[in-house]
DOPATOR-590946 format. One record per residue (C-alpha): residue number from 1; y, x, z; residue in three letters. Coordinates in Angstrom, 2 decimals, decimal comma, padded with zeros to 5 digits, always signed. Layout:
BEGIN
<koldo num="NUM" y="Y" x="X" z="Z" residu="ALA"/>
...
//
This chain:
BEGIN
<koldo num="1" y="-000,51" x="+054,58" z="-004,19" residu="MET"/>
<koldo num="2" y="+000,31" x="+051,13" z="-005,49" residu="ALA"/>
<koldo num="3" y="+003,88" x="+050,08" z="-004,84" residu="ARG"/>
<koldo num="4" y="+004,42" x="+046,71" z="-003,20" residu="ALA"/>
<koldo num="5" y="+006,57" x="+044,34" z="-005,18" residu="ILE"/>
<koldo num="6" y="+009,00" x="+042,29" z="-003,15" residu="LYS"/>
<koldo num="7" y="+009,11" x="+038,68" z="-004,20" residu="ARG"/>
<koldo num="8" y="+012,39" x="+036,88" z="-004,00" residu="ARG"/>
<koldo num="9" y="+012,21" x="+034,04" z="-001,52" residu="ARG"/>
<koldo num="10" y="+013,58" x="+030,77" z="-002,83" residu="ILE"/>
<koldo num="11" y="+015,20" x="+028,40" z="-000,40" residu="ASP"/>
<koldo num="12" y="+013,60" x="+025,13" z="-001,53" residu="THR"/>
<koldo num="13" y="+016,13" x="+023,15" z="+000,49" residu="TRP"/>
<koldo num="14" y="+018,89" x="+024,35" z="-001,84" residu="LYS"/>
<koldo num="15" y="+017,01" x="+022,94" z="-004,83" residu="THR"/>
<koldo num="16" y="+017,02" x="+019,43" z="-003,39" residu="LYS"/>
<koldo num="17" y="+019,65" x="+016,77" z="-003,89" residu="ARG"/>
<koldo num="18" y="+020,83" x="+013,70" z="-001,99" residu="TRP"/>
<koldo num="19" y="+020,55" x="+010,27" z="-003,59" residu="TYR"/>
<koldo num="20" y="+022,10" x="+006,95" z="-002,58" residu="ASP"/>
<koldo num="21" y="+019,58" x="+004,10" z="-002,35" residu="ILE"/>
<koldo num="22" y="+020,95" x="+000,80" z="-003,65" residu="LEU"/>
<koldo num="23" y="+019,67" x="-002,68" z="-002,87" residu="ALA"/>
<koldo num="24" y="+018,45" x="-004,86" z="-005,77" residu="PRO"/>
<koldo num="25" y="+020,98" x="-006,87" z="-007,80" residu="LYS"/>
<koldo num="26" y="+020,18" x="-010,00" z="-005,79" residu="MET"/>
<koldo num="27" y="+021,87" x="-008,25" z="-002,85" residu="PHE"/>
<koldo num="28" y="+024,78" x="-006,85" z="-004,83" residu="GLY"/>
<koldo num="29" y="+023,36" x="-003,33" z="-005,19" residu="GLU"/>
<koldo num="30" y="+024,99" x="-002,31" z="-001,91" residu="VAL"/>
<koldo num="31" y="+024,07" x="+001,07" z="-000,49" residu="LYS"/>
<koldo num="32" y="+021,24" x="+000,75" z="+002,05" residu="VAL"/>
<koldo num="33" y="+020,43" x="+004,40" z="+002,71" residu="GLY"/>
<koldo num="34" y="+020,14" x="+007,95" z="+001,47" residu="GLU"/>
<koldo num="35" y="+017,21" x="+010,16" z="+000,62" residu="THR"/>
<koldo num="36" y="+016,65" x="+013,70" z="-000,56" residu="ILE"/>
<koldo num="37" y="+014,40" x="+015,00" z="-003,32" residu="ALA"/>
<koldo num="38" y="+013,95" x="+017,96" z="-005,63" residu="SER"/>
<koldo num="39" y="+013,90" x="+015,71" z="-008,69" residu="SER"/>
<koldo num="40" y="+014,47" x="+012,02" z="-009,57" residu="PRO"/>
<koldo num="41" y="+010,79" x="+011,63" z="-010,47" residu="GLU"/>
<koldo num="42" y="+009,84" x="+012,20" z="-006,83" residu="GLN"/>
<koldo num="43" y="+011,76" x="+009,08" z="-005,81" residu="LEU"/>
<koldo num="44" y="+010,08" x="+006,61" z="-008,16" residu="ILE"/>
<koldo num="45" y="+007,74" x="+004,35" z="-006,19" residu="GLY"/>
<koldo num="46" y="+009,14" x="+005,14" z="-002,75" residu="ARG"/>
<koldo num="47" y="+009,45" x="+002,11" z="-000,47" residu="VAL"/>
<koldo num="48" y="+012,27" x="+001,79" z="+002,04" residu="ILE"/>
<koldo num="49" y="+012,84" x="-000,77" z="+004,78" residu="GLU"/>
<koldo num="50" y="+016,16" x="-002,18" z="+005,91" residu="THR"/>
<koldo num="51" y="+017,50" x="-005,36" z="+007,52" residu="THR"/>
<koldo num="52" y="+019,67" x="-008,18" z="+006,29" residu="MET"/>
<koldo num="53" y="+022,23" x="-007,12" z="+008,89" residu="LYS"/>
<koldo num="54" y="+022,64" x="-003,74" z="+007,18" residu="GLU"/>
<koldo num="55" y="+023,28" x="-005,49" z="+003,86" residu="ILE"/>
<koldo num="56" y="+025,49" x="-008,37" z="+004,94" residu="SER"/>
<koldo num="57" y="+026,96" x="-007,11" z="+008,20" residu="GLY"/>
<koldo num="58" y="+025,84" x="-010,36" z="+009,84" residu="ASP"/>
<koldo num="59" y="+024,46" x="-009,51" z="+013,29" residu="PHE"/>
<koldo num="60" y="+022,49" x="-012,77" z="+013,42" residu="THR"/>
<koldo num="61" y="+020,38" x="-011,54" z="+010,49" residu="LYS"/>
<koldo num="62" y="+019,15" x="-008,32" z="+012,13" residu="GLN"/>
<koldo num="63" y="+015,65" x="-009,77" z="+012,61" residu="HIS"/>
<koldo num="64" y="+015,14" x="-010,21" z="+008,85" residu="ILE"/>
<koldo num="65" y="+013,42" x="-007,09" z="+007,51" residu="LYS"/>
<koldo num="66" y="+013,47" x="-006,29" z="+003,80" residu="LEU"/>
<koldo num="67" y="+011,38" x="-003,85" z="+001,79" residu="ARG"/>
<koldo num="68" y="+012,62" x="-002,36" z="-001,47" residu="PHE"/>
<koldo num="69" y="+010,90" x="-000,05" z="-003,93" residu="GLN"/>
<koldo num="70" y="+012,73" x="+002,60" z="-005,96" residu="ILE"/>
<koldo num="71" y="+012,13" x="+002,01" z="-009,66" residu="VAL"/>
<koldo num="72" y="+014,94" x="+003,91" z="-011,40" residu="ASP"/>
<koldo num="73" y="+017,27" x="+006,85" z="-010,77" residu="VAL"/>
<koldo num="74" y="+020,51" x="+007,36" z="-012,64" residu="ARG"/>
<koldo num="75" y="+022,80" x="+010,16" z="-011,58" residu="GLY"/>
<koldo num="76" y="+022,89" x="+010,19" z="-007,79" residu="SER"/>
<koldo num="77" y="+021,91" x="+006,53" z="-007,48" residu="ASN"/>
<koldo num="78" y="+018,39" x="+005,27" z="-006,82" residu="ALA"/>
<koldo num="79" y="+017,90" x="+001,64" z="-007,88" residu="TYR"/>
<koldo num="80" y="+015,36" x="-000,64" z="-006,25" residu="THR"/>
<koldo num="81" y="+013,48" x="-003,89" z="-006,65" residu="ARG"/>
<koldo num="82" y="+012,48" x="-006,43" z="-004,02" residu="PHE"/>
<koldo num="83" y="+009,03" x="-005,80" z="-002,55" residu="LYS"/>
<koldo num="84" y="+008,87" x="-007,99" z="+000,54" residu="GLY"/>
<koldo num="85" y="+010,48" x="-009,71" z="+003,50" residu="GLN"/>
<koldo num="86" y="+009,33" x="-010,31" z="+007,06" residu="SER"/>
<koldo num="87" y="+010,60" x="-011,27" z="+010,49" residu="LEU"/>
<koldo num="88" y="+010,58" x="-008,61" z="+013,20" residu="SER"/>
<koldo num="89" y="+007,87" x="-008,74" z="+015,86" residu="ARG"/>
<koldo num="90" y="+010,49" x="-008,77" z="+018,60" residu="GLU"/>
<koldo num="91" y="+012,10" x="-011,86" z="+017,12" residu="TYR"/>
<koldo num="92" y="+008,79" x="-013,71" z="+016,77" residu="MET"/>
<koldo num="93" y="+007,79" x="-012,86" z="+020,34" residu="ARG"/>
<koldo num="94" y="+011,09" x="-014,26" z="+021,58" residu="SER"/>
<koldo num="95" y="+010,48" x="-017,55" z="+019,75" residu="GLN"/>
<koldo num="96" y="+006,86" x="-018,20" z="+020,70" residu="ILE"/>
<koldo num="97" y="+006,47" x="-019,81" z="+024,13" residu="ARG"/>
<koldo num="98" y="+003,49" x="-020,85" z="+026,22" residu="ARG"/>
<koldo num="99" y="+002,37" x="-024,47" z="+026,15" residu="LYS"/>
<koldo num="100" y="+003,82" x="-024,97" z="+022,71" residu="SER"/>
<koldo num="101" y="+002,33" x="-025,56" z="+019,28" residu="THR"/>
<koldo num="102" y="+002,37" x="-023,00" z="+016,50" residu="ARG"/>
<koldo num="103" y="+001,55" x="-024,13" z="+012,98" residu="VAL"/>
<koldo num="104" y="+001,16" x="-021,51" z="+010,25" residu="GLU"/>
<koldo num="105" y="+000,53" x="-021,74" z="+006,54" residu="GLY"/>
<koldo num="106" y="-000,09" x="-019,24" z="+003,76" residu="ILE"/>
<koldo num="107" y="+000,19" x="-019,79" z="+000,03" residu="VAL"/>
<koldo num="108" y="+000,14" x="-017,73" z="-003,16" residu="ASP"/>
<koldo num="109" y="+002,69" x="-018,89" z="-005,71" residu="VAL"/>
<koldo num="110" y="+004,28" x="-017,79" z="-008,97" residu="THR"/>
<koldo num="111" y="+008,06" x="-017,99" z="-009,31" residu="THR"/>
<koldo num="112" y="+009,83" x="-019,41" z="-012,34" residu="LYS"/>
<koldo num="113" y="+010,29" x="-015,90" z="-013,75" residu="ASP"/>
<koldo num="114" y="+006,67" x="-014,82" z="-013,26" residu="GLY"/>
<koldo num="115" y="+006,60" x="-013,01" z="-009,90" residu="HIS"/>
<koldo num="116" y="+003,38" x="-013,63" z="-007,97" residu="ARG"/>
<koldo num="117" y="+004,10" x="-013,95" z="-004,24" residu="LEU"/>
<koldo num="118" y="+002,17" x="-014,44" z="-001,03" residu="ARG"/>
<koldo num="119" y="+004,23" x="-016,43" z="+001,47" residu="ILE"/>
<koldo num="120" y="+003,58" x="-017,11" z="+005,14" residu="ARG"/>
<koldo num="121" y="+005,44" x="-019,91" z="+006,90" residu="VAL"/>
<koldo num="122" y="+005,45" x="-020,94" z="+010,54" residu="ILE"/>
<koldo num="123" y="+006,60" x="-023,96" z="+012,53" residu="ALA"/>
<koldo num="124" y="+007,11" x="-023,84" z="+016,31" residu="LEU"/>
<koldo num="125" y="+006,89" x="-027,16" z="+018,12" residu="ALA"/>
<koldo num="126" y="+007,78" x="-028,34" z="+021,60" residu="PHE"/>
<koldo num="127" y="+004,71" x="-029,13" z="+023,69" residu="GLY"/>
<koldo num="128" y="+001,22" x="-029,78" z="+022,36" residu="ARG"/>
<koldo num="129" y="+000,92" x="-031,56" z="+019,04" residu="ALA"/>
<koldo num="130" y="-002,27" x="-033,33" z="+017,99" residu="GLN"/>
<koldo num="131" y="-004,57" x="-031,71" z="+015,45" residu="THR"/>
<koldo num="132" y="-003,76" x="-034,39" z="+012,87" residu="SER"/>
<koldo num="133" y="-000,05" x="-033,73" z="+013,36" residu="GLN"/>
<koldo num="134" y="-000,59" x="-029,99" z="+012,92" residu="GLU"/>
<koldo num="135" y="-002,41" x="-030,61" z="+009,64" residu="ARG"/>
<koldo num="136" y="+000,39" x="-032,86" z="+008,41" residu="ALA"/>
<koldo num="137" y="+003,06" x="-030,30" z="+009,32" residu="ILE"/>
<koldo num="138" y="+001,12" x="-027,49" z="+007,61" residu="ARG"/>
<koldo num="139" y="+000,74" x="-029,57" z="+004,47" residu="ARG"/>
<koldo num="140" y="+004,49" x="-030,21" z="+004,36" residu="ILE"/>
<koldo num="141" y="+005,32" x="-026,52" z="+004,85" residu="LEU"/>
<koldo num="142" y="+002,90" x="-025,34" z="+002,17" residu="VAL"/>
<koldo num="143" y="+003,89" x="-028,00" z="-000,36" residu="ASP"/>
<koldo num="144" y="+007,62" x="-027,44" z="+000,12" residu="MET"/>
<koldo num="145" y="+007,50" x="-023,64" z="-000,01" residu="ILE"/>
<koldo num="146" y="+005,35" x="-023,81" z="-003,15" residu="ARG"/>
<koldo num="147" y="+007,77" x="-026,20" z="-004,85" residu="GLU"/>
<koldo num="148" y="+010,76" x="-024,06" z="-003,82" residu="ALA"/>
<koldo num="149" y="+009,25" x="-020,85" z="-005,21" residu="ALA"/>
<koldo num="150" y="+007,88" x="-022,34" z="-008,43" residu="GLU"/>
<koldo num="151" y="+011,18" x="-024,01" z="-009,32" residu="SER"/>
<koldo num="152" y="+013,31" x="-020,86" z="-008,84" residu="ARG"/>
<koldo num="153" y="+013,38" x="-017,31" z="-010,09" residu="ASP"/>
<koldo num="154" y="+012,71" x="-014,55" z="-007,56" residu="LEU"/>
<koldo num="155" y="+016,37" x="-013,72" z="-006,92" residu="ASP"/>
<koldo num="156" y="+017,39" x="-017,29" z="-006,16" residu="ALA"/>
<koldo num="157" y="+014,32" x="-017,96" z="-004,03" residu="PHE"/>
<koldo num="158" y="+014,75" x="-014,86" z="-001,85" residu="VAL"/>
<koldo num="159" y="+018,46" x="-015,49" z="-001,40" residu="GLN"/>
<koldo num="160" y="+017,79" x="-019,03" z="-000,19" residu="GLU"/>
<koldo num="161" y="+015,08" x="-017,80" z="+002,17" residu="VAL"/>
<koldo num="162" y="+017,26" x="-015,17" z="+003,88" residu="VAL"/>
<koldo num="163" y="+020,15" x="-017,66" z="+004,05" residu="ALA"/>
<koldo num="164" y="+017,87" x="-020,06" z="+005,93" residu="GLY"/>
<koldo num="165" y="+018,31" x="-022,91" z="+003,44" residu="LYS"/>
<koldo num="166" y="+014,62" x="-023,37" z="+002,64" residu="ILE"/>
<koldo num="167" y="+013,61" x="-023,17" z="+006,30" residu="SER"/>
<koldo num="168" y="+016,19" x="-025,83" z="+007,14" residu="ALA"/>
<koldo num="169" y="+014,80" x="-028,17" z="+004,49" residu="SER"/>
<koldo num="170" y="+011,24" x="-027,70" z="+005,75" residu="MET"/>
<koldo num="171" y="+012,41" x="-028,26" z="+009,33" residu="TYR"/>
<koldo num="172" y="+014,08" x="-031,59" z="+008,50" residu="ARG"/>
<koldo num="173" y="+010,99" x="-032,89" z="+006,72" residu="GLU"/>
<koldo num="174" y="+008,33" x="-031,63" z="+009,14" residu="ALA"/>
<koldo num="175" y="+010,26" x="-032,81" z="+012,22" residu="SER"/>
<koldo num="176" y="+009,50" x="-036,36" z="+011,17" residu="ARG"/>
<koldo num="177" y="+005,89" x="-035,69" z="+012,12" residu="ILE"/>
<koldo num="178" y="+006,51" x="-034,05" z="+015,51" residu="TYR"/>
<koldo num="179" y="+009,55" x="-032,53" z="+017,34" residu="PRO"/>
<koldo num="180" y="+009,98" x="-028,94" z="+016,20" residu="LEU"/>
<koldo num="181" y="+011,88" x="-026,01" z="+017,64" residu="LYS"/>
<koldo num="182" y="+012,05" x="-023,87" z="+014,50" residu="ARG"/>
<koldo num="183" y="+010,61" x="-023,43" z="+011,04" residu="VAL"/>
<koldo num="184" y="+010,65" x="-019,96" z="+009,48" residu="GLU"/>
<koldo num="185" y="+009,52" x="-018,17" z="+006,34" residu="VAL"/>
<koldo num="186" y="+007,69" x="-015,48" z="+008,26" residu="ARG"/>
<koldo num="187" y="+006,73" x="-013,16" z="+005,40" residu="LYS"/>
<koldo num="188" y="+007,00" x="-012,73" z="+001,64" residu="ILE"/>
<koldo num="189" y="+004,99" x="-010,12" z="-000,25" residu="LYS"/>
<koldo num="190" y="+005,22" x="-009,47" z="-003,98" residu="VAL"/>
<koldo num="191" y="+001,66" x="-009,38" z="-005,26" residu="LEU"/>
<koldo num="192" y="+002,53" x="-008,90" z="-008,92" residu="ARG"/>
<koldo num="193" y="+005,61" x="-008,32" z="-011,03" residu="TYR"/>
<koldo num="194" y="+005,83" x="-010,09" z="-014,41" residu="PRO"/>
<koldo num="195" y="+005,22" x="-006,90" z="-016,40" residu="GLU"/>
<koldo num="196" y="+002,11" x="-005,86" z="-014,49" residu="GLU"/>
<koldo num="197" y="-001,56" x="-006,56" z="-015,19" residu="ALA"/>
<koldo num="198" y="-002,75" x="-009,40" z="-012,94" residu="PRO"/>
<koldo num="199" y="-006,15" x="-008,45" z="-011,54" residu="GLN"/>
<koldo num="200" y="-005,70" x="-004,82" z="-010,45" residu="ALA"/>
<koldo num="201" y="-002,33" x="-005,36" z="-008,83" residu="VAL"/>
<koldo num="202" y="-003,36" x="-008,49" z="-006,96" residu="VAL"/>
<koldo num="203" y="-006,53" x="-006,81" z="-005,69" residu="ALA"/>
<koldo num="204" y="-004,49" x="-003,89" z="-004,34" residu="ALA"/>
<koldo num="205" y="-001,99" x="-006,18" z="-002,66" residu="ALA"/>
<koldo num="206" y="-004,72" x="-008,25" z="-001,06" residu="GLU"/>
<koldo num="207" y="-006,19" x="-005,08" z="+000,39" residu="GLY"/>
<koldo num="208" y="-002,87" x="-004,45" z="+002,18" residu="GLU"/>
<koldo num="209" y="-002,60" x="-007,98" z="+003,59" residu="ALA"/>
//
């Protein structure tokens, strides 16, 4: 009679290791979370989401969501790059009121250091603006966000967006057309990094939009 051979059971949990996830250099490489994996290679490409509040400790920034992608692992640290920014749905719902005007714009731009971005901006106005006024406001938003992105590298541009500086500039200019409540950079998505091939990466990103 054949003799059964007992196989030694391996506890896969014991083979895994915890890694600290660090924000990109533009945010000081502060720790934004932890993750577990059997090997560093399993972490490459993972995308994590956090908020500006978790990075800065500023409670007023909790509605700003940030997405980072792990691109390198050294020791127990997982290093990331910026992948996108957006405003939370709860925040946007709290800002949009009935009988008001909402003007949105979308533009694809390339930063000074070669990052291809898709940016969505929004202006919220008091009351009902005329169609011609909406067009004028949208043109200002699109032109100003394009100029801001093209004249800065990615790090500087994102930092000014989350600090509210670019929104404030757009607000001052667009308010000359019609009284506005707020102007926000609603979303930023990296379509292409400088080292990547243009067509395939952009096509993939557009499919996610």
